MIMAR-628835 format. One record per residue: residue in three letters; z, y, x of N, C-alpha, C in turn. Coordinates in steps of 0.05 Angstrom, whole numbers, plus 5000, padded with zeros to 4 digits. Atoms other than C-alpha are relative to their C-alpha. Example, Ala and Ser with C-alpha at 12.3 -4.5 7.8 and 13.67 -1.06 7.14 Angstrom:
ALA500049765018515649105246500050245018SER499949764984514349795273501450224985
This chain:
UNK500049765017500050005000500050255018UNK500349764983497850665031501450244986UNK498449785011503251185016499250265013UNK500949754988499851695060497750134984UNK502149895018494551795006501250214982UNK498949775014495952474976499249994970UNK500550015029496552444900501750224986UNK498449815016498653004852501749854980UNK498250135019504652804810499750144973UNK500449895027503152904735502149904981UNK497950075019508952914687498850014972UNK501150015027506852694617502250044979UNK498149955022510652984557498450014974UNK501449975025508853134485501349864977UNK499050155024509552784418500849725009UNK498850254991513652154424498149775003UNK501850234998508251644409497750055019UNK502449934984502352004442500650005030UNK499349994972506152074508500749735012UNK499250264990507951344512497849784997UNK502050215006502050944483497949995022UNK502150044981496750654528497549904986UNK502450085015490050654493498650244988UNK501649795013485651054446501850224988UNK498249805012491751404417500450255017UNK499849764982491951874477497650015018UNK502549994984484751794501500249845026UNK499750164976486851254551500850185024UNK499449794980490051824590501349895026UNK498750114976494351414637498049885019UNK502150134984488451004661498250205012UNK501749794990484351624668501350155023UNK498649854979489551994709500249845026UNK499950174976490551404756497349975013UNK502750024989483051344763499250265015UNK500549754986483052074785501950055023UNK498249994977488051914840502550174995UNK497649865007494052204804502349804997UNK497650165004501151934803501250084973UNK499149945028503451894730503049954997UNK497150015005510652034711500450004970UNK499850035029511851774640503050014993UNK497249985009518251944602501049744989UNK499050255011522651334587500950044971UNK499050005027524551154516502950084999UNK497149924999531751264538500550294995UNK499649715004530752014537500050064969UNK500149965029528951974462502649904988UNK497450105010535251554449502250205005UNK498049794993539452074485499650244982UNK500549775017536052624444501149954972UNK499050065026537852274379503150034999UNK497149974999545152244400500850295003UNK499549714997544852974422499750144973UNK500549885027541953154353502449954981UNK497850065018547652804317502450185006UNK497849834993552953194355499450294993UNK500749725006549153854346500250044970UNK499949985029548653724271502950024991UNK497150005007556153574266501250275007UNK498949744992557854204304499050234983UNK501249785016553054634264501050014972UNK499150005028555854414197503149994998UNK497149995001563154454216501050224982UNK498749815019567254804162498250104978UNK501749925023561454864113499549774981UNK500350225019561854184079501550054975UNK498749955026563854154006503049955001UNK497150074999570553824022501550195019UNK498649824981572054354075500050294991UNK500449725006569655004045502150124983UNK498149895020574655073988502849925004UNK497250084995580954834022501850245000UNK498149784999586755304007501350035027UNK498949954973589855634067502649855004UNK497450134997596555294053499849705003UNK500350294997593654584055499449935029UNK500450054971594654494129499449705005UNK500550294996594653734120497049934998UNK502950055003587453744095498450125022UNK501449874977585254234149500249835025UNK499550174976588353784202498349744998UNK501550255004585053164171497050055006UNK502849944995578253504172499450055030UNK500349954971579253734244500049745016UNK499950264986581153034266497449844995UNK502550145007575052744229497750115017UNK502149874984570553244265500149905029UNK499850074972573153084334499749705004UNK500550294998573052334320497049945002UNK502950044999565552374306498850095026UNK501049904974564352794368500749815022UNK499050184979568552334411498549735000UNK501450265002565151704385497250025012UNK502749974989558251964401500050075030UNK499849954971560452224469500449755015UNK499650264988562951534486497449845001UNK502650145002556251244462498050115021UNK501849884980552451744507500749905028UNK499250084973556551564568499549705005UNK500550294996555950814556497049955003UNK502950044998548450864546499050085028UNK500849904974547551284609500949815023UNK498950194980552050804649498349755001UNK501550255000548150184628497250055010UNK502649944989541550524642500050035030UNK499849964971543850724711500549735014UNK499550264988546250014724497449855002UNK502650135000539349754706498350135022UNK501549864979536350294751500749905028UNK499150094974540550064810499249715005UNK500750284998539049324796497049975008UNK502950014994531549474801499350165025UNK500549864975532349844866499450304997UNK500549725004532050544837497250084993UNK502849955005524950484814499550114972UNK500349905027526150704742500050314999UNK500049715004525051414716502950084994UNK497349915005531651794718500250144973UNK499449865025534752044653500850285007UNK499349714996535552794646502450064981UNK497749915016542053104621498950174976UNK500949865024540653324549501150284997UNK498749735002545353914555498750195020UNK501549844982541454154615497350084987UNK502549935014535054114574500550204978UNK499349805020538554494518500250285012UNK499649744987540455044566497350135009UNK502649904991533355094594498150084977UNK501949965022529655054528500750214980UNK499149835022533855484481498950295002UNK501049724999531556174507497150024990UNK502849995008524355984488499549864974UNK500350165024525255484431502749944989UNK497450035012531255504385500749704997UNK499350285000534854844395501049904973UNK499250085027537054844322497649924983UNK502450075014529854744301499449705004UNK500450284998528754014285497049934998UNK502750095003522453594279498849925027UNK501350094976518853184331502049995023UNK498349994976521653284401501550265002UNK498549755000524353964382499550175025UNK500249834976525854374444499349855026UNK500350164976524653794492497550065015UNK502549954986517353944507500250255018UNK499749754984518954654530502049965023UNK497950044979525254444567499149825022UNK501050184979521853864604498050145018UNK501949854984516254324626501450175021UNK498449834982521254804656501449835021UNK498450174983525554254685498349885023UNK501650144980520053864721498550195018UNK501449814984516454484745501950165018UNK498249834984522354914768501649845020UNK498450164981525954334802498249845019UNK501950124982519654124840500049694998UNK500150295006519153434807497249914992UNK502750075007511853474787498150245008UNK502049794994505553854808498850124975UNK501349925024503053894737501449864976UNK498950125025505653774666497849994979UNK502050055020501053474614501349924974UNK498850055026503053504541497949874981UNK501950155017499652984495501250004971UNK499050005028500053034419497649954981UNK502150055019496052804358499350274986UNK500949765014492053334320501750044976UNK498449935024496353694269503049955003UNK497150044996503153534300501350275001UNK499049725002506754164277502250065020UNK497949934980513054124321498850045028UNK501249974973508754024383498250255001UNK501649765000504054584362501850255003UNK498149784997510155044356500950025029UNK499350004972512154834426497950125017UNK502249884984505355014453500050314998UNK499849715002506355714425502150115018UNK497849904983512955784461499349975030UNK500850054972509755504525498650245012UNK501349774989505756144531502050195014UNK497949844988512156524546501149875025UNK499050154977514455974593498250035024UNK501949984978508055984634499950285012UNK499949724991508456744638502450045019UNK497649974984515456684667499949855026UNK500250174976513956124716497150005009UNK502849954992507556354751498749765013UNK501250224985506455734794499749744983UNK500050245017506955254735497149934992UNK502550105010500954824717500649834975UNK499450135026501554634643497449984983UNK502450045016496154334599500749844975UNK499650155025496754144525497449874991UNK502450145009491853624498500649884972UNK499850125026490853444425498049784996UNK501950225005487752774406498550064974UNK501549915024483153124356497149905001UNK502850085002475853044337498350115023UNK501649894979473753434399499149785020UNK501050234985473252754434501349965027UNK498850084975475452384495498850145024UNK501449884977470252674541500950285005UNK499149724997472353394528502950015010UNK497250004991479753224536500249935030UNK499950074972478452874602498950225018UNK501249784984474253464626502150225005UNK497949804998480053944612502149915020UNK498050104982484853494649499050015029UNK501249994973480153454709500250275012UNK499849734990480054204715502850075009UNK497249944993487654254714500849835025UNK499450174977488053674763499050125027UNK501149874976483854074812502150185012UNK497949834990489454584818502449845010UNK497850174992494754034822499549875027UNK500750124974491053704879500350195023UNK499749794979490854354918503050035007UNK497149984995498454414910501049765016UNK499050244986499553694932499049995029UNK501150004973495053764993501350215018UNK498649794984498254425015502849915006UNK497350104995505054105008500049805022UNK500250214980502953505050499550125027UNK500649874974500053945105502450155011UNK497649864991506254375107502149825011UNK497950194992510953785112499249865026UNK500950134976506653435165500350195024UNK499849814978506454065207502950055009UNK497149964993514154135204501149775016UNK499050234985515153435231499250015030UNK500949994973511253605294498749755010UNK501350264993507952925293497249994988UNK502750045011500752715282500049784979UNK500250205021498652315222499549725012UNK500650254987496051775269502549875011UNK497450114990502951695301501649884978UNK498550105023506151615233498849744989UNK501350245010501051105211500449765019UNK499550214980502050715275502849884996UNK497350105004509450675262500249824975UNK500050165024508250415192498749735004UNK501450254994503349895218501949805015UNK498150164986508949645263502449914983UNK497850075018513749605204498749944972UNK501550065024509749255149501650004974UNK498450005024515649235101499850274985UNK500349745012514249975088497550024983UNK502450015016507649785056500449864974UNK499550155024510849375002500350194976UNK499949835023510249654931502950084992UNK497249945009517849624918501650145022UNK498649864979519649984983500750284989UNK499149755011523850584963499850235020UNK500349764983521951254993501950214991UNK498149795007527651764993498650254992UNK501349755009525952404956501750235010UNK498749764989527653054992499950224979UNK499849785019529853644951497750205005UNK502249804998523954114937497349885007UNK502550144993518653594957499249834977UNK500950145024514453324900498649745006UNK501850224996509152854926501249765016UNK499150244986510452134948499150005029UNK501150004972505952225010501750195017UNK498449814985509852845032502849895006UNK497450124996516552495022499949775020UNK500350234982513951885059499750105029UNK500349884973511952315119502750085011UNK497349924991518952615123501749765006UNK498450244996522051935116499349855026UNK500850144975517951615172500750175024UNK499349824978519152225216502949975007UNK497150044995526652145207500649735013UNK499750274988526151405224499250015029UNK501049994972522151555287502050165018UNK498149834985527252085308502849875001UNK497450134999533051605296502150144982UNK498149865017536152065243501249814979UNK499150205018536751475196499449725011UNK500450274990537250725208497449884989UNK502550135009530950305204500649824977UNK499550165024530349975136499849705006
């Protein structure tokens, strides 16, 4: 496996089904992206499960003290007020435990598979990032997640490009696209492209993605050149080292990710350089 091959990292978001299916439902987008030499980052179903739990807690908090059995309680009925307060915190605590258990089990699976799974994102971090552009109290579809994920993966240097896939007429996702205009204006280096699986056809959608990929490739290549130059080593020297350590060519070999570095090739260069310099032990 040649990890020195520079590939732009494309984060896929959008409507729940369209961003996960592999086939005509999203114009065979995953296969197309990989054919265009892109590394595809697909959101795990676990993020949606976390979002459902987050929604439950948000709904409970939003409706606190406005339920029929809570609204008309006389001021002197402290027993009923206390009972309602305990009921509220019981629901919040139950779902909080569920969130922590789910995250713990997911992380255990992540560790068992050698860290190869997509990491889960903190839903409260996504809430903080998305709310200024998309009110997190607005339900439907993925709500604020599309906007928040775009900001998260772009601002934290986790993807060169964000691609949002959605079926034609998906209203929540269309609303998100409107909010994305303000997001893109704020984050100038962001590459964001929304694609609807409408009657415009697969060829037109692929053409639009190709144009955006052109910019993502430039970012990936510039990043790789910058990292290679900082190591002070030639690409040939790095390749020779890998040839002498064939375990680094295995598909399941884990490449450490440096903060601020997106591409696998760039991270691999830094990793091999550190090994050659003796900064870390040989795997």
